[in-house]
N, CA, C and O atoms as CSV, one atom per row, in Angstrom:
chain,resi,resn,atom,element,x,y,z
A,1,MET,N,N,-55.156,-80.565,-30.776
A,1,MET,CA,C,-54.261,-79.766,-29.986
A,1,MET,C,C,-53.458,-80.676,-29.068
A,1,MET,O,O,-53.951,-81.709,-28.613
A,2,GLU,N,N,-52.245,-80.292,-28.807
A,2,GLU,CA,C,-51.371,-81.037,-27.910
A,2,GLU,C,C,-50.723,-80.060,-26.942
A,2,GLU,O,O,-50.563,-78.876,-27.240
A,3,GLY,N,N,-50.355,-80.579,-25.778
A,3,GLY,CA,C,-49.718,-79.714,-24.818
A,3,GLY,C,C,-49.261,-80.452,-23.592
A,3,GLY,O,O,-49.158,-81.678,-23.579
A,4,ALA,N,N,-48.987,-79.675,-22.551
A,4,ALA,CA,C,-48.459,-80.249,-21.321
A,4,ALA,C,C,-48.963,-79.468,-20.116
A,4,ALA,O,O,-49.403,-78.322,-20.215
A,5,GLN,N,N,-48.878,-80.136,-18.987
A,5,GLN,CA,C,-49.255,-79.542,-17.712
A,5,GLN,C,C,-48.040,-78.836,-17.113
A,5,GLN,O,O,-46.923,-79.349,-17.188
A,6,ASP,N,N,-48.252,-77.669,-16.524
A,6,ASP,CA,C,-47.169,-76.955,-15.846
A,6,ASP,C,C,-46.781,-77.702,-14.574
A,6,ASP,O,O,-47.582,-78.479,-14.054
A,7,PRO,N,N,-45.575,-77.485,-14.062
A,7,PRO,CA,C,-45.127,-78.170,-12.848
A,7,PRO,C,C,-46.040,-77.953,-11.633
A,7,PRO,O,O,-46.097,-78.803,-10.745
A,8,ASP,N,N,-46.755,-76.817,-11.590
A,8,ASP,CA,C,-47.645,-76.562,-10.454
A,8,ASP,C,C,-48.885,-77.453,-10.466
A,8,ASP,O,O,-49.602,-77.527,-9.468
A,9,GLY,N,N,-49.144,-78.131,-11.589
A,9,GLY,CA,C,-50.293,-79.025,-11.698
A,9,GLY,C,C,-51.618,-78.316,-11.862
A,9,GLY,O,O,-52.667,-78.960,-11.840
A,10,LYS,N,N,-51.596,-77.000,-12.027
A,10,LYS,CA,C,-52.846,-76.242,-12.106
A,10,LYS,C,C,-53.098,-75.610,-13.467
A,10,LYS,O,O,-54.157,-75.020,-13.682
A,11,THR,N,N,-52.149,-75.722,-14.388
A,11,THR,CA,C,-52.299,-75.098,-15.698
A,11,THR,C,C,-51.893,-76.084,-16.793
A,11,THR,O,O,-50.861,-76.748,-16.699
A,12,ILE,N,N,-52.726,-76.167,-17.833
A,12,ILE,CA,C,-52.418,-76.966,-19.013
A,12,ILE,C,C,-52.424,-76.016,-20.207
A,12,ILE,O,O,-53.387,-75.278,-20.412
A,13,THR,N,N,-51.351,-76.036,-20.992
A,13,THR,CA,C,-51.261,-75.202,-22.188
A,13,THR,C,C,-51.250,-76.121,-23.407
A,13,THR,O,O,-50.446,-77.048,-23.497
A,14,LEU,N,N,-52.158,-75.844,-24.343
A,14,LEU,CA,C,-52.313,-76.655,-25.547
A,14,LEU,C,C,-52.067,-75.794,-26.782
A,14,LEU,O,O,-52.391,-74.606,-26.787
A,15,GLU,N,N,-51.491,-76.392,-27.835
A,15,GLU,CA,C,-51.278,-75.687,-29.094
A,15,GLU,C,C,-51.683,-76.578,-30.252
A,15,GLU,O,O,-51.559,-77.800,-30.174
A,16,GLY,N,N,-52.168,-75.969,-31.328
A,16,GLY,CA,C,-52.572,-76.720,-32.507
A,16,GLY,C,C,-52.902,-75.771,-33.643
A,16,GLY,O,O,-52.680,-74.564,-33.547
A,17,GLN,N,N,-53.438,-76.333,-34.727
A,17,GLN,CA,C,-53.835,-75.524,-35.876
A,17,GLN,C,C,-54.897,-76.256,-36.681
A,17,GLN,O,O,-55.063,-77.469,-36.558
A,18,HIS,N,N,-55.614,-75.498,-37.508
A,18,HIS,CA,C,-56.571,-76.111,-38.420
A,18,HIS,C,C,-56.538,-75.367,-39.756
A,18,HIS,O,O,-56.170,-74.194,-39.822
A,19,ALA,N,N,-56.930,-76.077,-40.819
A,19,ALA,CA,C,-56.972,-75.471,-42.152
A,19,ALA,C,C,-58.104,-74.456,-42.221
A,19,ALA,O,O,-59.161,-74.656,-41.624
A,20,GLU,N,N,-57.880,-73.362,-42.954
A,20,GLU,CA,C,-58.917,-72.350,-43.139
A,20,GLU,C,C,-59.546,-72.528,-44.524
A,20,GLU,O,O,-58.871,-72.963,-45.457
A,21,PRO,N,N,-60.834,-72.194,-44.663
A,21,PRO,CA,C,-61.528,-72.397,-45.936
A,21,PRO,C,C,-60.862,-71.722,-47.134
A,21,PRO,O,O,-60.878,-72.282,-48.230
A,22,GLY,N,N,-60.274,-70.533,-46.957
A,22,GLY,CA,C,-59.648,-69.817,-48.065
A,22,GLY,C,C,-58.208,-70.209,-48.314
A,22,GLY,O,O,-57.543,-69.630,-49.173
A,23,GLY,N,N,-57.716,-71.195,-47.565
A,23,GLY,CA,C,-56.329,-71.619,-47.686
A,23,GLY,C,C,-55.521,-71.175,-46.479
A,23,GLY,O,O,-55.897,-70.236,-45.777
A,24,GLY,N,N,-54.445,-71.835,-46.251
A,24,GLY,CA,C,-53.597,-71.534,-45.110
A,24,GLY,C,C,-54.121,-72.174,-43.829
A,24,GLY,O,O,-55.043,-72.990,-43.861
A,25,TYR,N,N,-53.531,-71.800,-42.716
A,25,TYR,CA,C,-53.871,-72.388,-41.423
A,25,TYR,C,C,-54.069,-71.311,-40.363
A,25,TYR,O,O,-53.494,-70.225,-40.439
A,26,MET,N,N,-54.890,-71.636,-39.382
A,26,MET,CA,C,-55.048,-70.793,-38.205
A,26,MET,C,C,-54.424,-71.532,-37.034
A,26,MET,O,O,-54.762,-72.686,-36.771
A,27,LYS,N,N,-53.519,-70.873,-36.335
A,27,LYS,CA,C,-52.891,-71.479,-35.162
A,27,LYS,C,C,-53.713,-71.140,-33.926
A,27,LYS,O,O,-54.293,-70.059,-33.824
A,28,HIS,N,N,-53.753,-72.092,-32.980
A,28,HIS,CA,C,-54.492,-71.929,-31.734
A,28,HIS,C,C,-53.578,-72.169,-30.546
A,28,HIS,O,O,-52.621,-72.940,-30.624
A,29,ARG,N,N,-53.889,-71.494,-29.438
A,29,ARG,CA,C,-53.251,-71.753,-28.158
A,29,ARG,C,C,-54.338,-71.661,-27.106
A,29,ARG,O,O,-55.099,-70.694,-27.081
A,30,ALA,N,N,-54.418,-72.662,-26.234
A,30,ALA,CA,C,-55.430,-72.681,-25.178
A,30,ALA,C,C,-54.752,-72.864,-23.830
A,30,ALA,O,O,-53.785,-73.615,-23.702
A,31,ILE,N,N,-55.275,-72.166,-22.826
A,31,ILE,CA,C,-54.744,-72.265,-21.465
A,31,ILE,C,C,-55.888,-72.619,-20.541
A,31,ILE,O,O,-56.845,-71.856,-20.409
A,32,TRP,N,N,-55.797,-73.769,-19.902
A,32,TRP,CA,C,-56.805,-74.257,-18.973
A,32,TRP,C,C,-56.193,-74.182,-17.579
A,32,TRP,O,O,-55.157,-74.796,-17.325
A,33,THR,N,N,-56.822,-73.436,-16.675
A,33,THR,CA,C,-56.270,-73.200,-15.347
A,33,THR,C,C,-57.252,-73.623,-14.264
A,33,THR,O,O,-58.432,-73.276,-14.322
A,34,ILE,N,N,-56.768,-74.369,-13.281
A,34,ILE,CA,C,-57.556,-74.700,-12.098
A,34,ILE,C,C,-57.309,-73.584,-11.093
A,34,ILE,O,O,-56.210,-73.463,-10.552
A,35,VAL,N,N,-58.325,-72.770,-10.842
A,35,VAL,CA,C,-58.199,-71.629,-9.942
A,35,VAL,C,C,-58.306,-72.090,-8.492
A,35,VAL,O,O,-57.486,-71.725,-7.649
A,36,ASP,N,N,-59.330,-72.897,-8.216
A,36,ASP,CA,C,-59.525,-73.474,-6.883
A,36,ASP,C,C,-60.415,-74.707,-7.034
A,36,ASP,O,O,-60.691,-75.125,-8.158
A,37,ASN,N,N,-60.866,-75.294,-5.935
A,37,ASN,CA,C,-61.670,-76.518,-5.998
A,37,ASN,C,C,-63.018,-76.327,-6.685
A,37,ASN,O,O,-63.665,-77.308,-7.050
A,38,ASN,N,N,-63.444,-75.099,-6.864
A,38,ASN,CA,C,-64.755,-74.828,-7.454
A,38,ASN,C,C,-64.710,-74.047,-8.757
A,38,ASN,O,O,-65.754,-73.791,-9.356
A,39,THR,N,N,-63.509,-73.661,-9.211
A,39,THR,CA,C,-63.411,-72.768,-10.369
A,39,THR,C,C,-62.274,-73.187,-11.307
A,39,THR,O,O,-61.171,-73.514,-10.870
A,40,GLN,N,N,-62.579,-73.166,-12.611
A,40,GLN,CA,C,-61.574,-73.382,-13.652
A,40,GLN,C,C,-61.788,-72.329,-14.729
A,40,GLN,O,O,-62.918,-71.892,-14.951
A,41,THR,N,N,-60.714,-71.915,-15.402
A,41,THR,CA,C,-60.841,-70.998,-16.528
A,41,THR,C,C,-60.262,-71.653,-17.780
A,41,THR,O,O,-59.366,-72.492,-17.694
A,42,PHE,N,N,-60.781,-71.263,-18.941
A,42,PHE,CA,C,-60.303,-71.747,-20.224
A,42,PHE,C,C,-60.225,-70.541,-21.156
A,42,PHE,O,O,-61.248,-69.930,-21.466
A,43,ASP,N,N,-59.018,-70.196,-21.606
A,43,ASP,CA,C,-58.800,-69.074,-22.517
A,43,ASP,C,C,-58.217,-69.614,-23.814
A,43,ASP,O,O,-57.317,-70.454,-23.791
A,44,MET,N,N,-58.732,-69.130,-24.954
A,44,MET,CA,C,-58.243,-69.597,-26.244
A,44,MET,C,C,-57.819,-68.407,-27.101
A,44,MET,O,O,-58.513,-67.393,-27.171
A,45,TYR,N,N,-56.665,-68.554,-27.750
A,45,TYR,CA,C,-56.079,-67.525,-28.591
A,45,TYR,C,C,-55.890,-68.082,-29.995
A,45,TYR,O,O,-55.739,-69.292,-30.161
A,46,GLY,N,N,-55.896,-67.223,-31.003
A,46,GLY,CA,C,-55.698,-67.673,-32.372
A,46,GLY,C,C,-54.943,-66.646,-33.188
A,46,GLY,O,O,-54.900,-65.465,-32.843
A,47,ALA,N,N,-54.343,-67.112,-34.281
A,47,ALA,CA,C,-53.627,-66.240,-35.219
A,47,ALA,C,C,-53.864,-66.760,-36.632
A,47,ALA,O,O,-53.570,-67.918,-36.929
A,48,HIS,N,N,-54.399,-65.901,-37.506
A,48,HIS,CA,C,-54.629,-66.272,-38.907
A,48,HIS,C,C,-53.330,-66.188,-39.689
A,48,HIS,O,O,-52.688,-65.138,-39.707
A,49,GLN,N,N,-52.936,-67.262,-40.328
A,49,GLN,CA,C,-51.825,-67.326,-41.276
A,49,GLN,C,C,-50.625,-66.470,-40.884
A,49,GLN,O,O,-50.162,-65.641,-41.666
A,50,GLY,N,N,-50.131,-66.677,-39.676
A,50,GLY,CA,C,-48.926,-65.990,-39.236
A,50,GLY,C,C,-49.150,-64.572,-38.743
A,50,GLY,O,O,-48.190,-63.858,-38.454
A,51,GLY,N,N,-50.402,-64.157,-38.642
A,51,GLY,CA,C,-50.700,-62.813,-38.146
A,51,GLY,C,C,-50.574,-62.735,-36.630
A,51,GLY,O,O,-50.121,-63.679,-35.982
A,52,ARG,N,N,-50.976,-61.605,-36.079
A,52,ARG,CA,C,-50.905,-61.372,-34.642
A,52,ARG,C,C,-51.911,-62.239,-33.894
A,52,ARG,O,O,-53.049,-62.395,-34.337
A,53,GLU,N,N,-51.500,-62.798,-32.769
A,53,GLU,CA,C,-52.380,-63.623,-31.944
A,53,GLU,C,C,-53.402,-62.735,-31.229
A,53,GLU,O,O,-53.069,-61.640,-30.775
A,54,TRP,N,N,-54.639,-63.211,-31.132
A,54,TRP,CA,C,-55.690,-62.478,-30.432
A,54,TRP,C,C,-56.532,-63.450,-29.619
A,54,TRP,O,O,-56.636,-64.630,-29.955
A,55,LYS,N,N,-57.126,-62.946,-28.553
A,55,LYS,CA,C,-57.949,-63.774,-27.670
A,55,LYS,C,C,-59.300,-63.999,-28.333
A,55,LYS,O,O,-59.997,-63.044,-28.675
A,56,MET,N,N,-59.674,-65.289,-28.518
A,56,MET,CA,C,-60.919,-65.642,-29.185
A,56,MET,C,C,-62.022,-66.014,-28.206
A,56,MET,O,O,-63.204,-65.842,-28.505
A,57,MET,N,N,-61.642,-66.523,-27.036
A,57,MET,CA,C,-62.648,-67.042,-26.132
A,57,MET,C,C,-62.124,-67.023,-24.704
A,57,MET,O,O,-60.933,-67.211,-24.458
A,58,GLU,N,N,-63.037,-66.792,-23.769
A,58,GLU,CA,C,-62.717,-66.850,-22.347
A,58,GLU,C,C,-63.920,-67.462,-21.634
A,58,GLU,O,O,-65.036,-66.953,-21.734
A,59,MET,N,N,-63.685,-68.551,-20.918
A,59,MET,CA,C,-64.763,-69.207,-20.179
A,59,MET,C,C,-64.343,-69.410,-18.734
A,59,MET,O,O,-63.171,-69.641,-18.440
A,60,THR,N,N,-65.311,-69.322,-17.839
A,60,THR,CA,C,-65.091,-69.628,-16.435
A,60,THR,C,C,-66.078,-70.705,-16.038
A,60,THR,O,O,-67.288,-70.528,-16.183
A,61,TYR,N,N,-65.574,-71.813,-15.540
A,61,TYR,CA,C,-66.403,-72.915,-15.055
A,61,TYR,C,C,-66.498,-72.798,-13.542
A,61,TYR,O,O,-65.484,-72.658,-12.859
A,62,THR,N,N,-67.724,-72.857,-13.017
A,62,THR,CA,C,-67.943,-72.771,-11.582
A,62,THR,C,C,-68.786,-73.956,-11.135
A,62,THR,O,O,-69.848,-74.218,-11.700
A,63,ARG,N,N,-68.320,-74.663,-10.132
A,63,ARG,CA,C,-69.057,-75.815,-9.616
A,63,ARG,C,C,-70.384,-75.341,-9.001
A,63,ARG,O,O,-70.418,-74.374,-8.240
A,64,LYS,N,N,-71.453,-76.027,-9.340
A,64,LYS,CA,C,-72.745,-75.718,-8.753
A,64,LYS,C,C,-72.730,-76.071,-7.283
A,64,LYS,O,O,-72.369,-77.185,-6.904
A,65,GLN,N,N,-73.121,-75.121,-6.459
A,65,GLN,CA,C,-73.161,-75.351,-5.014
A,65,GLN,C,C,-74.462,-76.065,-4.654
A,65,GLN,O,O,-75.545,-75.634,-5.050
A,66,GLN,N,N,-74.349,-77.139,-3.912
A,66,GLN,CA,C,-75.533,-77.891,-3.490
A,66,GLN,C,C,-76.014,-77.366,-2.144
A,66,GLN,O,O,-75.219,-77.036,-1.263
A,67,THR,N,N,-77.310,-77.297,-2.010
A,67,THR,CA,C,-77.873,-76.901,-0.723
A,67,THR,C,C,-78.339,-78.159,0.005
A,67,THR,O,O,-78.998,-79.015,-0.584
A,68,LEU,N,N,-78.004,-78.264,1.248
A,68,LEU,CA,C,-78.407,-79.419,2.051
A,68,LEU,C,C,-79.762,-79.130,2.687
A,68,LEU,O,O,-80.022,-78.017,3.143
A,69,ARG,N,N,-80.607,-80.131,2.710
A,69,ARG,CA,C,-81.931,-79.965,3.311
A,69,ARG,C,C,-82.054,-80.826,4.520
A,69,ARG,O,O,-83.098,-80.831,5.172
């Protein structure tokens, strides 16, 4: 996948494709967003052989909070 960072510096959009076992290609689009210093999201979309794009995955990364002793 290849892509670029948005001017705000908080979002990266990537696009790519891979071959499918039955022939043809599946296109992908991924959006990685920095929400704040402790949170990031990653959303991935796909479309089979020119069909309608659909959301395949949604992840939220959260920094583990450390407790001081």
